[in-house]
PyMOL Python script that loads the backbone (N, CA, C, O; Angstrom):
from pymol import cmd

cmd.read_pdbstr("""\
ATOM      1  N   MET A   1     -10.130  85.668 -57.516  1.00  0.00           N
ATOM      2  CA  MET A   1     -11.556  85.881 -57.497  1.00  0.00           C
ATOM      3  C   MET A   1     -11.923  86.890 -58.569  1.00  0.00           C
ATOM      4  O   MET A   1     -11.180  87.828 -58.858  1.00  0.00           O
ATOM      5  N   LYS A   2     -13.102  86.663 -59.150  1.00  0.00           N
ATOM      6  CA  LYS A   2     -13.543  87.567 -60.214  1.00  0.00           C
ATOM      7  C   LYS A   2     -15.071  87.562 -60.293  1.00  0.00           C
ATOM      8  O   LYS A   2     -15.718  86.665 -59.752  1.00  0.00           O
ATOM      9  N   PRO A   3     -15.647  88.562 -60.967  1.00  0.00           N
ATOM     10  CA  PRO A   3     -17.099  88.592 -61.123  1.00  0.00           C
ATOM     11  C   PRO A   3     -17.618  87.288 -61.723  1.00  0.00           C
ATOM     12  O   PRO A   3     -17.037  86.734 -62.656  1.00  0.00           O
ATOM     13  N   GLY A   4     -18.717  86.820 -61.165  1.00  0.00           N
ATOM     14  CA  GLY A   4     -19.328  85.575 -61.618  1.00  0.00           C
ATOM     15  C   GLY A   4     -19.001  84.392 -60.721  1.00  0.00           C
ATOM     16  O   GLY A   4     -19.680  83.367 -60.785  1.00  0.00           O
ATOM     17  N   ASP A   5     -17.972  84.515 -59.885  1.00  0.00           N
ATOM     18  CA  ASP A   5     -17.620  83.425 -58.964  1.00  0.00           C
ATOM     19  C   ASP A   5     -18.664  83.332 -57.848  1.00  0.00           C
ATOM     20  O   ASP A   5     -19.157  84.344 -57.353  1.00  0.00           O
ATOM     21  N   LEU A   6     -18.983  82.111 -57.472  1.00  0.00           N
ATOM     22  CA  LEU A   6     -19.862  81.847 -56.342  1.00  0.00           C
ATOM     23  C   LEU A   6     -18.979  81.663 -55.116  1.00  0.00           C
ATOM     24  O   LEU A   6     -18.028  80.881 -55.146  1.00  0.00           O
ATOM     25  N   VAL A   7     -19.289  82.384 -54.029  1.00  0.00           N
ATOM     26  CA  VAL A   7     -18.423  82.372 -52.855  1.00  0.00           C
ATOM     27  C   VAL A   7     -19.208  82.099 -51.567  1.00  0.00           C
ATOM     28  O   VAL A   7     -20.395  82.405 -51.461  1.00  0.00           O
ATOM     29  N   ARG A   8     -18.514  81.522 -50.613  1.00  0.00           N
ATOM     30  CA  ARG A   8     -19.042  81.345 -49.256  1.00  0.00           C
ATOM     31  C   ARG A   8     -18.474  82.480 -48.419  1.00  0.00           C
ATOM     32  O   ARG A   8     -17.291  82.803 -48.523  1.00  0.00           O
ATOM     33  N   ILE A   9     -19.312  83.082 -47.593  1.00  0.00           N
ATOM     34  CA  ILE A   9     -18.867  84.166 -46.726  1.00  0.00           C
ATOM     35  C   ILE A   9     -18.329  83.573 -45.437  1.00  0.00           C
ATOM     36  O   ILE A   9     -19.014  82.813 -44.754  1.00  0.00           O
ATOM     37  N   ILE A  10     -17.092  83.930 -45.114  1.00  0.00           N
ATOM     38  CA  ILE A  10     -16.389  83.433 -43.932  1.00  0.00           C
ATOM     39  C   ILE A  10     -16.295  84.587 -42.933  1.00  0.00           C
ATOM     40  O   ILE A  10     -15.731  85.630 -43.263  1.00  0.00           O
ATOM     41  N   PRO A  11     -16.837  84.423 -41.712  1.00  0.00           N
ATOM     42  CA  PRO A  11     -16.743  85.513 -40.727  1.00  0.00           C
ATOM     43  C   PRO A  11     -15.316  85.695 -40.230  1.00  0.00           C
ATOM     44  O   PRO A  11     -14.495  84.781 -40.308  1.00  0.00           O
ATOM     45  N   ASP A  12     -15.035  86.888 -39.717  1.00  0.00           N
ATOM     46  CA  ASP A  12     -13.748  87.150 -39.075  1.00  0.00           C
ATOM     47  C   ASP A  12     -13.594  86.225 -37.880  1.00  0.00           C
ATOM     48  O   ASP A  12     -14.587  85.823 -37.274  1.00  0.00           O
ATOM     49  N   GLU A  13     -12.362  85.887 -37.538  1.00  0.00           N
ATOM     50  CA  GLU A  13     -12.106  84.995 -36.411  1.00  0.00           C
ATOM     51  C   GLU A  13     -12.692  85.529 -35.107  1.00  0.00           C
ATOM     52  O   GLU A  13     -13.160  84.746 -34.280  1.00  0.00           O
ATOM     53  N   GLY A  14     -12.675  86.837 -34.911  1.00  0.00           N
ATOM     54  CA  GLY A  14     -13.181  87.434 -33.682  1.00  0.00           C
ATOM     55  C   GLY A  14     -14.696  87.579 -33.645  1.00  0.00           C
ATOM     56  O   GLY A  14     -15.253  87.941 -32.609  1.00  0.00           O
ATOM     57  N   ASP A  15     -15.374  87.303 -34.762  1.00  0.00           N
ATOM     58  CA  ASP A  15     -16.824  87.461 -34.848  1.00  0.00           C
ATOM     59  C   ASP A  15     -17.507  86.221 -34.287  1.00  0.00           C
ATOM     60  O   ASP A  15     -17.503  85.166 -34.921  1.00  0.00           O
ATOM     61  N   LYS A  16     -18.087  86.346 -33.116  1.00  0.00           N
ATOM     62  CA  LYS A  16     -18.748  85.212 -32.457  1.00  0.00           C
ATOM     63  C   LYS A  16     -20.149  84.977 -33.004  1.00  0.00           C
ATOM     64  O   LYS A  16     -20.741  83.924 -32.765  1.00  0.00           O
ATOM     65  N   SER A  17     -20.678  85.938 -33.727  1.00  0.00           N
ATOM     66  CA  SER A  17     -22.031  85.856 -34.255  1.00  0.00           C
ATOM     67  C   SER A  17     -22.114  84.809 -35.373  1.00  0.00           C
ATOM     68  O   SER A  17     -21.131  84.550 -36.067  1.00  0.00           O
ATOM     69  N   ASP A  18     -23.285  84.219 -35.535  1.00  0.00           N
ATOM     70  CA  ASP A  18     -23.475  83.253 -36.622  1.00  0.00           C
ATOM     71  C   ASP A  18     -24.264  83.874 -37.775  1.00  0.00           C
ATOM     72  O   ASP A  18     -24.880  83.155 -38.562  1.00  0.00           O
ATOM     73  N   ARG A  19     -24.250  85.203 -37.879  1.00  0.00           N
ATOM     74  CA  ARG A  19     -25.042  85.882 -38.908  1.00  0.00           C
ATOM     75  C   ARG A  19     -24.616  85.539 -40.326  1.00  0.00           C
ATOM     76  O   ARG A  19     -25.423  85.642 -41.250  1.00  0.00           O
ATOM     77  N   TYR A  20     -23.353  85.130 -40.521  1.00  0.00           N
ATOM     78  CA  TYR A  20     -22.871  84.769 -41.855  1.00  0.00           C
ATOM     79  C   TYR A  20     -22.920  83.270 -42.098  1.00  0.00           C
ATOM     80  O   TYR A  20     -22.576  82.809 -43.187  1.00  0.00           O
ATOM     81  N   ASP A  21     -23.336  82.513 -41.116  1.00  0.00           N
ATOM     82  CA  ASP A  21     -23.315  81.056 -41.199  1.00  0.00           C
ATOM     83  C   ASP A  21     -24.113  80.549 -42.399  1.00  0.00           C
ATOM     84  O   ASP A  21     -25.328  80.736 -42.471  1.00  0.00           O
ATOM     85  N   GLY A  22     -23.427  79.916 -43.327  1.00  0.00           N
ATOM     86  CA  GLY A  22     -24.083  79.316 -44.481  1.00  0.00           C
ATOM     87  C   GLY A  22     -24.430  80.266 -45.604  1.00  0.00           C
ATOM     88  O   GLY A  22     -25.079  79.851 -46.564  1.00  0.00           O
ATOM     89  N   LEU A  23     -24.025  81.536 -45.527  1.00  0.00           N
ATOM     90  CA  LEU A  23     -24.365  82.478 -46.600  1.00  0.00           C
ATOM     91  C   LEU A  23     -23.469  82.272 -47.818  1.00  0.00           C
ATOM     92  O   LEU A  23     -22.253  82.109 -47.711  1.00  0.00           O
ATOM     93  N   ILE A  24     -24.114  82.285 -48.966  1.00  0.00           N
ATOM     94  CA  ILE A  24     -23.445  82.132 -50.257  1.00  0.00           C
ATOM     95  C   ILE A  24     -23.747  83.393 -51.062  1.00  0.00           C
ATOM     96  O   ILE A  24     -24.861  83.916 -51.017  1.00  0.00           O
ATOM     97  N   GLY A  25     -22.748  83.877 -51.799  1.00  0.00           N
ATOM     98  CA  GLY A  25     -22.949  85.067 -52.611  1.00  0.00           C
ATOM     99  C   GLY A  25     -22.335  84.915 -53.994  1.00  0.00           C
ATOM    100  O   GLY A  25     -21.514  84.032 -54.242  1.00  0.00           O
ATOM    101  N   LEU A  26     -22.751  85.788 -54.870  1.00  0.00           N
ATOM    102  CA  LEU A  26     -22.226  85.854 -56.228  1.00  0.00           C
ATOM    103  C   LEU A  26     -21.455  87.160 -56.361  1.00  0.00           C
ATOM    104  O   LEU A  26     -21.995  88.231 -56.085  1.00  0.00           O
ATOM    105  N   ILE A  27     -20.187  87.078 -56.786  1.00  0.00           N
ATOM    106  CA  ILE A  27     -19.397  88.298 -56.973  1.00  0.00           C
ATOM    107  C   ILE A  27     -19.914  89.040 -58.198  1.00  0.00           C
ATOM    108  O   ILE A  27     -19.958  88.502 -59.305  1.00  0.00           O
ATOM    109  N   LEU A  28     -20.305  90.294 -57.968  1.00  0.00           N
ATOM    110  CA  LEU A  28     -20.779  91.140 -59.064  1.00  0.00           C
ATOM    111  C   LEU A  28     -19.659  91.963 -59.673  1.00  0.00           C
ATOM    112  O   LEU A  28     -19.575  92.115 -60.892  1.00  0.00           O
ATOM    113  N   SER A  29     -18.788  92.499 -58.800  1.00  0.00           N
ATOM    114  CA  SER A  29     -17.680  93.335 -59.285  1.00  0.00           C
ATOM    115  C   SER A  29     -16.694  93.570 -58.155  1.00  0.00           C
ATOM    116  O   SER A  29     -16.992  93.338 -56.983  1.00  0.00           O
ATOM    117  N   GLU A  30     -15.510  94.038 -58.537  1.00  0.00           N
ATOM    118  CA  GLU A  30     -14.544  94.484 -57.536  1.00  0.00           C
ATOM    119  C   GLU A  30     -14.871  95.947 -57.257  1.00  0.00           C
ATOM    120  O   GLU A  30     -15.106  96.716 -58.189  1.00  0.00           O
ATOM    121  N   SER A  31     -14.887  96.338 -55.984  1.00  0.00           N
ATOM    122  CA  SER A  31     -15.308  97.705 -55.667  1.00  0.00           C
ATOM    123  C   SER A  31     -14.203  98.566 -55.088  1.00  0.00           C
ATOM    124  O   SER A  31     -14.471  99.667 -54.608  1.00  0.00           O
ATOM    125  N   GLY A  32     -12.981  98.097 -55.120  1.00  0.00           N
ATOM    126  CA  GLY A  32     -11.874  98.889 -54.605  1.00  0.00           C
ATOM    127  C   GLY A  32     -10.981  98.063 -53.703  1.00  0.00           C
ATOM    128  O   GLY A  32     -10.961  96.834 -53.774  1.00  0.00           O
ATOM    129  N   HIS A  33     -10.235  98.765 -52.846  1.00  0.00           N
ATOM    130  CA  HIS A  33      -9.301  98.105 -51.939  1.00  0.00           C
ATOM    131  C   HIS A  33      -9.373  98.749 -50.563  1.00  0.00           C
ATOM    132  O   HIS A  33      -9.657  99.939 -50.429  1.00  0.00           O
ATOM    133  N   GLN A  34      -9.114  97.949 -49.556  1.00  0.00           N
ATOM    134  CA  GLN A  34      -8.979  98.447 -48.188  1.00  0.00           C
ATOM    135  C   GLN A  34      -7.688  97.873 -47.648  1.00  0.00           C
ATOM    136  O   GLN A  34      -7.553  96.658 -47.508  1.00  0.00           O
ATOM    137  N   MET A  35      -6.726  98.751 -47.342  1.00  0.00           N
ATOM    138  CA  MET A  35      -5.413  98.315 -46.867  1.00  0.00           C
ATOM    139  C   MET A  35      -4.820  97.249 -47.791  1.00  0.00           C
ATOM    140  O   MET A  35      -4.380  96.195 -47.333  1.00  0.00           O
ATOM    141  N   ASP A  36      -4.813  97.535 -49.093  1.00  0.00           N
ATOM    142  CA  ASP A  36      -4.238  96.672 -50.137  1.00  0.00           C
ATOM    143  C   ASP A  36      -4.950  95.331 -50.299  1.00  0.00           C
ATOM    144  O   ASP A  36      -4.394  94.423 -50.917  1.00  0.00           O
ATOM    145  N   GLU A  37      -6.160  95.181 -49.765  1.00  0.00           N
ATOM    146  CA  GLU A  37      -6.926  93.948 -49.953  1.00  0.00           C
ATOM    147  C   GLU A  37      -8.172  94.278 -50.777  1.00  0.00           C
ATOM    148  O   GLU A  37      -8.881  95.237 -50.472  1.00  0.00           O
ATOM    149  N   PRO A  38      -8.444  93.482 -51.828  1.00  0.00           N
ATOM    150  CA  PRO A  38      -9.604  93.761 -52.679  1.00  0.00           C
ATOM    151  C   PRO A  38     -10.928  93.670 -51.914  1.00  0.00           C
ATOM    152  O   PRO A  38     -11.107  92.827 -51.035  1.00  0.00           O
ATOM    153  N   LEU A  39     -11.844  94.565 -52.278  1.00  0.00           N
ATOM    154  CA  LEU A  39     -13.224  94.538 -51.805  1.00  0.00           C
ATOM    155  C   LEU A  39     -14.103  94.117 -52.975  1.00  0.00           C
ATOM    156  O   LEU A  39     -13.858  94.520 -54.112  1.00  0.00           O
ATOM    157  N   PHE A  40     -15.126  93.307 -52.704  1.00  0.00           N
ATOM    158  CA  PHE A  40     -16.009  92.835 -53.765  1.00  0.00           C
ATOM    159  C   PHE A  40     -17.461  93.164 -53.450  1.00  0.00           C
ATOM    160  O   PHE A  40     -17.900  93.053 -52.305  1.00  0.00           O
ATOM    161  N   ASN A  41     -18.206  93.574 -54.485  1.00  0.00           N
ATOM    162  CA  ASN A  41     -19.662  93.722 -54.388  1.00  0.00           C
ATOM    163  C   ASN A  41     -20.267  92.345 -54.612  1.00  0.00           C
ATOM    164  O   ASN A  41     -19.901  91.647 -55.557  1.00  0.00           O
ATOM    165  N   LEU A  42     -21.200  91.954 -53.737  1.00  0.00           N
ATOM    166  CA  LEU A  42     -21.813  90.627 -53.818  1.00  0.00           C
ATOM    167  C   LEU A  42     -23.327  90.725 -53.915  1.00  0.00           C
ATOM    168  O   LEU A  42     -23.938  91.692 -53.461  1.00  0.00           O
ATOM    169  N   LEU A  43     -23.914  89.704 -54.515  1.00  0.00           N
ATOM    170  CA  LEU A  43     -25.355  89.489 -54.485  1.00  0.00           C
ATOM    171  C   LEU A  43     -25.585  88.357 -53.495  1.00  0.00           C
ATOM    172  O   LEU A  43     -25.156  87.226 -53.726  1.00  0.00           O
ATOM    173  N   VAL A  44     -26.270  88.667 -52.380  1.00  0.00           N
ATOM    174  CA  VAL A  44     -26.533  87.682 -51.335  1.00  0.00           C
ATOM    175  C   VAL A  44     -28.026  87.723 -51.015  1.00  0.00           C
ATOM    176  O   VAL A  44     -28.554  88.770 -50.639  1.00  0.00           O
ATOM    177  N   ASN A  45     -28.699  86.596 -51.162  1.00  0.00           N
ATOM    178  CA  ASN A  45     -30.143  86.510 -50.865  1.00  0.00           C
ATOM    179  C   ASN A  45     -30.950  87.602 -51.560  1.00  0.00           C
ATOM    180  O   ASN A  45     -31.858  88.180 -50.963  1.00  0.00           O
ATOM    181  N   GLY A  46     -30.624  87.883 -52.804  1.00  0.00           N
ATOM    182  CA  GLY A  46     -31.346  88.884 -53.580  1.00  0.00           C
ATOM    183  C   GLY A  46     -30.957  90.322 -53.277  1.00  0.00           C
ATOM    184  O   GLY A  46     -31.532  91.247 -53.850  1.00  0.00           O
ATOM    185  N   ASN A  47     -30.000  90.528 -52.394  1.00  0.00           N
ATOM    186  CA  ASN A  47     -29.572  91.866 -52.002  1.00  0.00           C
ATOM    187  C   ASN A  47     -28.186  92.133 -52.601  1.00  0.00           C
ATOM    188  O   ASN A  47     -27.229  91.415 -52.310  1.00  0.00           O
ATOM    189  N   ALA A  48     -28.090  93.163 -53.431  1.00  0.00           N
ATOM    190  CA  ALA A  48     -26.828  93.474 -54.110  1.00  0.00           C
ATOM    191  C   ALA A  48     -26.021  94.548 -53.390  1.00  0.00           C
ATOM    192  O   ALA A  48     -25.144  95.162 -53.997  1.00  0.00           O
ATOM    193  N   GLU A  49     -26.297  94.789 -52.107  1.00  0.00           N
ATOM    194  CA  GLU A  49     -25.610  95.848 -51.373  1.00  0.00           C
ATOM    195  C   GLU A  49     -24.496  95.332 -50.470  1.00  0.00           C
ATOM    196  O   GLU A  49     -23.977  96.087 -49.647  1.00  0.00           O
ATOM    197  N   TRP A  50     -24.123  94.080 -50.603  1.00  0.00           N
ATOM    198  CA  TRP A  50     -23.061  93.505 -49.779  1.00  0.00           C
ATOM    199  C   TRP A  50     -21.703  93.876 -50.342  1.00  0.00           C
ATOM    200  O   TRP A  50     -21.484  93.794 -51.551  1.00  0.00           O
ATOM    201  N   ILE A  51     -20.783  94.289 -49.464  1.00  0.00           N
ATOM    202  CA  ILE A  51     -19.387  94.540 -49.827  1.00  0.00           C
ATOM    203  C   ILE A  51     -18.529  93.792 -48.814  1.00  0.00           C
ATOM    204  O   ILE A  51     -18.649  94.017 -47.610  1.00  0.00           O
ATOM    205  N   MET A  52     -17.664  92.901 -49.298  1.00  0.00           N
ATOM    206  CA  MET A  52     -16.847  92.076 -48.413  1.00  0.00           C
ATOM    207  C   MET A  52     -15.392  92.089 -48.864  1.00  0.00           C
ATOM    208  O   MET A  52     -15.093  92.223 -50.051  1.00  0.00           O
ATOM    209  N   LEU A  53     -14.497  91.947 -47.893  1.00  0.00           N
ATOM    210  CA  LEU A  53     -13.072  91.790 -48.176  1.00  0.00           C
ATOM    211  C   LEU A  53     -12.799  90.405 -48.747  1.00  0.00           C
ATOM    212  O   LEU A  53     -13.510  89.446 -48.447  1.00  0.00           O
ATOM    213  N   GLU A  54     -11.772  90.313 -49.566  1.00  0.00           N
ATOM    214  CA  GLU A  54     -11.395  89.035 -50.160  1.00  0.00           C
ATOM    215  C   GLU A  54     -11.093  87.980 -49.091  1.00  0.00           C
ATOM    216  O   GLU A  54     -11.380  86.799 -49.290  1.00  0.00           O
ATOM    217  N   SER A  55     -10.518  88.397 -47.965  1.00  0.00           N
ATOM    218  CA  SER A  55     -10.158  87.442 -46.914  1.00  0.00           C
ATOM    219  C   SER A  55     -11.380  86.826 -46.236  1.00  0.00           C
ATOM    220  O   SER A  55     -11.257  85.826 -45.530  1.00  0.00           O
ATOM    221  N   ASN A  56     -12.567  87.420 -46.447  1.00  0.00           N
ATOM    222  CA  ASN A  56     -13.797  86.885 -45.871  1.00  0.00           C
ATOM    223  C   ASN A  56     -14.589  86.066 -46.875  1.00  0.00           C
ATOM    224  O   ASN A  56     -15.759  85.758 -46.648  1.00  0.00           O
ATOM    225  N   LEU A  57     -13.951  85.711 -47.989  1.00  0.00           N
ATOM    226  CA  LEU A  57     -14.639  84.963 -49.037  1.00  0.00           C
ATOM    227  C   LEU A  57     -13.860  83.706 -49.412  1.00  0.00           C
ATOM    228  O   LEU A  57     -12.629  83.693 -49.415  1.00  0.00           O
ATOM    229  N   GLU A  58     -14.603  82.659 -49.725  1.00  0.00           N
ATOM    230  CA  GLU A  58     -14.002  81.414 -50.203  1.00  0.00           C
ATOM    231  C   GLU A  58     -14.735  81.013 -51.479  1.00  0.00           C
ATOM    232  O   GLU A  58     -15.951  80.818 -51.462  1.00  0.00           O
ATOM    233  N   VAL A  59     -14.006  80.890 -52.578  1.00  0.00           N
ATOM    234  CA  VAL A  59     -14.627  80.517 -53.853  1.00  0.00           C
ATOM    235  C   VAL A  59     -15.086  79.062 -53.774  1.00  0.00           C
ATOM    236  O   VAL A  59     -14.314  78.173 -53.415  1.00  0.00           O
ATOM    237  N   ILE A  60     -16.353  78.836 -54.116  1.00  0.00           N
ATOM    238  CA  ILE A  60     -16.864  77.464 -54.130  1.00  0.00           C
ATOM    239  C   ILE A  60     -17.215  77.011 -55.553  1.00  0.00           C
ATOM    240  O   ILE A  60     -17.349  75.816 -55.813  1.00  0.00           O
ATOM    241  N   ASN A  61     -17.363  77.975 -56.468  1.00  0.00           N
ATOM    242  CA  ASN A  61     -17.589  77.628 -57.868  1.00  0.00           C
ATOM    243  C   ASN A  61     -17.056  78.772 -58.720  1.00  0.00           C
ATOM    244  O   ASN A  61     -17.600  79.876 -58.715  1.00  0.00           O
ATOM    245  N   GLU A  62     -15.994  78.491 -59.442  1.00  0.00           N
ATOM    246  CA  GLU A  62     -15.309  79.497 -60.239  1.00  0.00           C
ATOM    247  C   GLU A  62     -15.864  79.542 -61.648  1.00  0.00           C
ATOM    248  O   GLU A  62     -16.145  78.502 -62.246  1.00  0.00           O
ATOM    249  N   THR A  63     -16.025  80.766 -62.189  1.00  0.00           N
ATOM    250  CA  THR A  63     -16.476  80.903 -63.579  1.00  0.00           C
ATOM    251  C   THR A  63     -15.315  80.578 -64.509  1.00  0.00           C
ATOM    252  O   THR A  63     -14.150  80.710 -64.132  1.00  0.00           O
ATOM    253  N   GLY A  64     -15.638  80.158 -65.712  1.00  0.00           N
ATOM    254  CA  GLY A  64     -14.632  79.765 -66.681  1.00  0.00           C
ATOM    255  C   GLY A  64     -13.869  80.894 -67.173  1.00  0.00           C
ATOM    256  O   GLY A  64     -12.977  80.721 -68.003  1.00  0.00           O
TER     257      GLY A  64
END
""", "prot")
cmd.dss("prot")
cmd.show_as("cartoon", "prot")
cmd.util.cbc("prot")
cmd.orient("prot")
């Protein structure tokens, strides 16, 4: 995954909520690591304050 990739947000298995259902984001940058897993800054619905773990993202359109 890298900046510019379009990703689908995948909720954690234990998350029963549908708050992430159908959300798509654009990776803006890598923002660090949590327990050796990359964290990414995302633009979601015009909001650039999203930070998600790589394991909660699925690339749906990769930049060249």
